[in-house]
C-alpha positions in Angstrom: -0.3 8.3 2.2 0.4 11.7 4.6 -1.0 11.7 8.0 -4.0 13.2 9.2 -4.6 14.3 12.4 -7.5 16.1 13.4 -9.1 17.8 16.8 -12.9 18.2 16.9 -13.9 21.4 18.8 -14.7 24.1 16.5 -13.1 22.8 13.3 -10.8 20.0 12.3 -7.3 20.5 12.4 -5.2 19.4 9.1 -1.7 19.0 10.4 1.3 18.8 7.6 3.3 15.5 8.3 6.4 16.0 10.4 8.6 13.5 8.1 11.7 13.6 10.0 9.8 12.4 13.2 7.7 10.5 11.2 11.5 8.6 10.2 13.0 9.1 13.2 10.8 7.6 16.0 8.7 4.4 15.9 6.5 3.1 18.5 5.0 -0.1 19.3 3.5 -2.7 16.6 0.6 -4.3 17.6 -1.4 -7.3 15.2 -4.8 -8.9 15.3 -3.3 -11.6 13.5 -2.1 -14.1 16.2 1.4 -15.4 15.5 2.5 -19.1 15.5 4.5 -18.6 18.6 1.2 -17.2 20.2 2.0 -13.7 21.1 0.1 -10.6 20.0 2.5 -7.7 20.1 5.9 -7.2 18.5 8.0 -4.5 19.6 9.9 -2.2 17.1 13.2 -0.3 19.3 12.2 3.4 19.6 15.2 5.1 17.5 16.6 8.4 16.6 17.8 6.7 13.2 15.6 4.6 11.1 18.4 3.5 9.1 20.8 2.6 12.0 19.2 1.1 14.9 17.9 -2.6 13.9 14.4 -3.7 14.4 14.0 -6.2 17.5 14.8 -9.9 16.8 11.6 -12.2 17.0 13.0 -15.7 16.3 14.9 -17.0 19.1 17.7 -18.7 17.2 19.3 -17.7 14.0 17.5 -19.6 11.4 19.6 -21.7 8.7 18.5 -21.6 5.0 16.1 -24.3 3.7 16.1 -22.8 0.1 19.2 -21.6 -2.2 16.7 -19.4 -4.0 13.1 -18.1 -4.3 10.4 -15.9 -5.9 7.9 -13.7 -4.5 4.9 -11.5 -5.7 3.0 -8.8 -4.1 0.1 -7.1 -5.3 -0.8 -3.8 -6.1 -3.1 -1.8 -3.4 -5.7 1.0 -3.5 -5.0 3.1 -0.5 -7.3 5.8 1.1 -10.7 4.5 -0.8 -12.2 7.7 -0.9 -13.2 8.7 2.7 -10.4 6.2 4.4 -7.7 8.9 3.8 -4.5 7.2 5.0 -6.5 4.3 7.4 -7.7 2.2 4.8 -6.4 0.2 1.7 -7.0 -3.1 -0.4 -5.2 -5.5 -2.5 -5.9 -6.1 -6.2 -5.4 -9.2 -8.3 -3.4 -9.2 -11.4 -0.8 -6.2 -11.1 2.4 -6.2 -8.7 6.1 -6.8 -8.4 8.2 -9.8 -8.3 11.5 -10.1 -6.1 13.9 -12.8 -6.4 16.0 -13.8 -3.3 19.1 -16.2 -3.2 21.7 -17.0 -0.8 24.6 -15.6 -2.2 28.7 -16.7 -0.7 29.9 -13.4 -2.8 27.8 -11.2 -0.3 29.1 -10.4 3.2 27.2 -12.3 5.6 24.3 -10.3 7.2 23.9 -8.0 4.0 21.8 -7.4 0.9 22.9 -7.0 -2.7 20.7 -5.7 -5.2 22.1 -7.4 -8.5 19.3 -6.6 -11.2 16.2 -4.3 -11.3 14.2 -4.2 -14.7 10.5 -2.3 -15.6 11.8 0.9 -13.9 13.3 2.6 -16.7 16.3 2.9 -14.7 14.9 5.0 -12.1 15.8 3.0 -8.9 18.9 2.4 -7.1 20.7 -0.5 -6.7 22.1 0.7 -3.3 19.9 -1.8 -1.3 19.8 0.8 1.9 18.3 3.3 -0.8 15.6 0.9 -2.5 12.4 -0.3 -1.0 12.9 -4.3 -2.0 16.6 -3.7 -0.2 15.4 -2.0 2.8 12.9 -4.3 3.6 14.7 -7.4 2.5 17.4 -6.1 5.4 14.6 -5.6 7.8 13.3 -9.0 7.5 16.8 -10.6 8.0 17.2 -8.5 11.2 13.6 -9.8 12.6 15.2 -13.4 11.7 18.2 -12.6 13.4 20.2 -13.7 10.0 23.9 -12.7 10.4 25.7 -15.6 9.0 24.9 -15.7 5.3 24.4 -12.8 2.5 21.8 -12.4 0.1 21.3 -11.1 -3.0 17.9 -9.9 -5.0 16.6 -9.1 -8.2 13.5 -6.9 -8.6 11.1 -7.1 -11.3 9.0 -4.0 -11.3 5.3 -4.7 -12.5 3.9 -1.4 -11.4 4.7 2.1 -12.6 6.3 4.5 -10.3 4.3 7.4 -9.1 1.0 5.7 -10.5 -1.2 5.4 -6.8 -1.2 1.8 -7.1 1.5 1.3 -3.8 4.5 0.4 -6.1 6.9 0.8 -3.5 5.1 -1.1 -1.2 4.7 -3.9 -3.6 8.5 -3.9 -3.7 8.8 -4.2 0.1 6.4 -6.6 0.6 7.8 -9.0 -2.4 11.2 -8.8 -0.9 9.9 -9.6 2.7 8.4 -12.3 1.7 11.1 -13.8 -0.4 13.5 -13.4 2.4 11.1 -15.3 4.7 10.8 -18.0 2.6 14.7 -18.7 2.2 14.7 -19.5 5.9 11.5 -21.5 6.0 8.9 -18.7 6.6 9.6 -18.4 10.3 7.8 -15.0 10.5 4.2 -14.3 10.1 2.6 -11.7 7.5 2.0 -9.6 10.5 5.8 -9.9 11.4 6.5 -8.8 8.1 4.6 -5.7 8.2 7.1 -4.2 10.4 9.8 -4.8 7.8 7.7 -3.2 5.0 6.9 -0.2 7.3 10.9 0.0 7.6 10.8 0.4 4.2 7.9 2.7 3.7 9.3 4.8 6.6 12.6 5.2 4.8 11.3 6.2 1.4 7.7 8.1 2.0 7.0 8.0 5.7 5.5 5.7 8.1 2.2 4.6 6.5 0.9 1.1 6.4 -2.2 1.6 3.9 -0.3 0.1 1.2 2.3 -2.3 2.6 -0.5 -3.8 5.0 -2.9 -4.7 2.4 -0.1 -5.9 -0.4 1.3 -8.6 2.6 -2.2 -9.5 4.3 -4.4 -9.2 1.1 -7.9 -8.1 1.2 -9.2 -5.0 2.9 -7.1 -3.9 5.8 -8.0 -0.8 8.5 -5.5 0.8 10.3 -6.6 1.8 13.5 -4.0 3.4 14.9 -0.2 4.1 14.2 0.7 4.7 17.8 0.7 1.6 18.9 0.4 0.3 15.2 -2.7 -1.4 15.1 -4.2 -3.5 11.6 -7.6 -4.9 11.4 -8.2 -7.0 8.6 -12.0 -6.5 7.1 -13.0 -9.6 5.2 -15.2 -9.1 1.9 -17.5 -12.4 1.8 -16.3 -14.6 -0.3 -19.2 -15.5 -2.2 -19.8 -12.0 -2.9 -18.1 -10.2 -6.3 -16.5 -7.3 -6.7 -14.3 -5.5 -9.3 -11.9 -2.8 -9.5 -11.6 -0.9 -12.8 -8.2 1.0 -12.3 -7.3 3.7 -15.1 -3.6 5.3 -15.1 -2.8 8.0 -17.4 0.3 8.9 -18.8 0.9 11.5 -15.9 2.8 11.3 -12.8 0.8 12.7 -9.7 3.4 15.6 -8.4 3.7 14.6 -5.2 4.7 18.1 -3.7 1.5 19.5 -4.9 -0.7 16.8 -4.1 0.5 17.3 -0.5 0.5 21.0 -0.6 -3.1 21.1 -1.7 -4.4 19.7 1.3 -6.4 21.9 3.5 -5.2 22.8 6.9 -8.6 23.3 8.2 -11.9 21.6 7.3 -15.4 22.4 8.9 -17.3 20.2 11.3 -19.8 19.8 8.4 -17.1 17.9 6.3 -15.3 16.2 9.2 -18.7 14.5 10.3 -19.6 13.8 6.5 -16.2 11.8 6.0 -16.5 10.1 9.1 -20.0 8.6 8.3 -18.5 7.5 4.7 -15.7 6.1 6.5 -17.8 4.4 8.4 -20.3 3.3 5.7 -17.3 2.1 3.7 -16.3 -0.5 6.8 -20.1 -1.7 6.7 -19.9 -2.1 3.0 -17.0 -4.4 3.0 -18.2 -6.5 5.9 -21.7 -6.9 4.2 -20.2 -7.6 0.7 -22.4 -4.8 -0.4 -20.5 -3.4 -3.7 -23.1 -0.6 -4.2 -22.9 0.8 -1.1 -19.0 0.4 -1.0 -19.1 2.5 -4.2 -21.2 5.3 -2.9 -19.2 5.8 0.1 -15.9 5.3 -2.1 -17.2 8.3 -4.1 -18.0 10.6 -1.0 -14.9 12.1 0.3 -15.6 15.6 0.8 -12.2 16.6 2.2 -9.1 15.2 -0.2 -10.3 14.3 -3.5 -12.1 17.8 -4.0 -8.3 19.4 -3.8 -6.2 16.8 -5.5 -8.7 15.9 -8.3 -8.2 19.0 -10.3 -4.4 18.4 -10.3 -5.0 15.5 -12.6 -6.1 16.4 -15.9 -9.6 15.5 -16.9 -10.0 13.2 -13.6 -13.4 14.9 -12.3 -14.9 14.5 -15.9 -13.7 10.7 -15.9 -15.3 10.1 -12.6 -18.6 11.4 -13.8 -18.3 8.9 -16.8 -17.4 6.2 -15.1 -20.8 6.7 -13.0 -22.6 7.4 -16.1 -21.6 4.3 -17.6 -23.0 2.7 -14.2 -19.7 2.2 -11.5 -21.2 2.0 -8.1 -18.6 4.5 -7.4 -15.1 6.2 -8.5 -12.4 7.8 -6.9 -8.6 8.5 -7.0 -6.1 5.5 -5.8 -3.7 7.0 -3.2 -2.4 10.5 -4.3 -3.2 9.2 -7.9 -3.3 9.6 -11.1 -4.9 6.6 -11.2 -8.7 6.6 -10.9 -10.3 3.6 -9.5 -13.9 2.7 -9.9 -16.1 0.0 -8.5 -18.5 -2.3 -10.2 -19.9 -6.2 -9.6 -18.9 -7.8 -12.8 -16.2 -8.1 -15.1 -18.1 -7.4 -18.4 -19.5 -3.9 -16.5 -15.9 -3.3 -15.6 -15.0 -3.4 -19.2 -17.4 -0.8 -20.4 -16.7 1.4 -17.5 -12.9 1.2 -18.5 -13.5 2.4 -22.0 -15.5 5.3 -20.8 -13.0 6.2 -18.6 -9.9 6.1 -20.9 -11.9 8.0 -23.4 -12.5 10.9 -20.9 -9.1 11.2 -19.9 -8.2 11.3 -23.9 -11.0 14.0 -24.2 -10.9 16.3 -21.4 -7.5 15.2 -19.9 -5.5 15.3 -23.2 -3.6 11.8 -21.9 -3.5 8.6 -22.8 -4.4 6.0 -20.2 -4.3 2.5 -19.6 -7.1 0.3 -18.1 -7.4 -3.1 -16.5 -10.3 -4.7 -14.4 -9.2 -6.8 -11.5 -10.9 -8.7 -8.8 -10.1 -8.1 -5.1 -6.7 -10.1 -3.9 -7.8 -12.1 -1.2 -4.2 -13.7 -0.2 -1.7 -10.8 -0.3 2.0 -11.1 -1.1 3.3 -14.8 -1.6 6.0 -17.4 -2.9 5.4 -17.9 -6.6 
């Protein structure tokens, strides 16, 4: 997602992200998940070139492989969640990417080889430094201090590219977990977010609202990027929450999606979005699906600009609400639309209405699924 910064004097200011700056300089990384080594802070070296300077090793001694091969899964994610633009995200069950990793004597020690990719329609590079999985895998090796063995990866894409479901983040998260598992899972998931961010930064910018929930599961709030501060938001386990995900046959044009964002917003819109984002956090912690949906539907800054770029999107949102959804918005930058409800049966009816409206108003075929919140995040399978 794009970065948003505001100054609240007479108005709020949207600043276009300086991607060269984002990609070249990192600060400190702090996480609220205490690691097994008892410390709260991990530091990423400040750098001037993200691809040339290594992450700081967090394991004292280089570990040896405990497995020859392993396979990991990382779930799809929904970033933004309406008014939570660039700082809220969650993981959803059922959809995601798989990465298999193995120790390979034919690969130069300390290096990564991507041997196979499927599910991408031949769009992704086998060059590990130009592939999200490869970059995250190499970053995980650097965090572990692995220099004595080489690894090979196989990437199985379950998520379509450019869908708004965190496709690149899922590849990165699965690769990080797989490599970590080969060496006995010495790194915590908080550590692995750093590896995932290395990948995201190289591909689309320094953004944690997809990769953090994909790794950690559940809802995650990005409180700060400098220093990085991630706060897990537990949704009560006894409460039900279902996501209706409808993806039209349309790839959201990234440049247009960014260009349409307003450079200036009114104080009224700023206050509106802040209050709705606060309500969204409260709804998550209370397990209130109705309030969650209402807040998610109330973005007054980003969705009104991006929605018209996705054919039929606003009619799809209206159809979802009319069919009983608690709320509906764009997942990430789109084109996937996400609606909220509390039962699978309601979700199926809402999905039918949304698909039908994409066909009628957007003239687009669409696929739909009804999924629960993924509370676990990336894992070995």
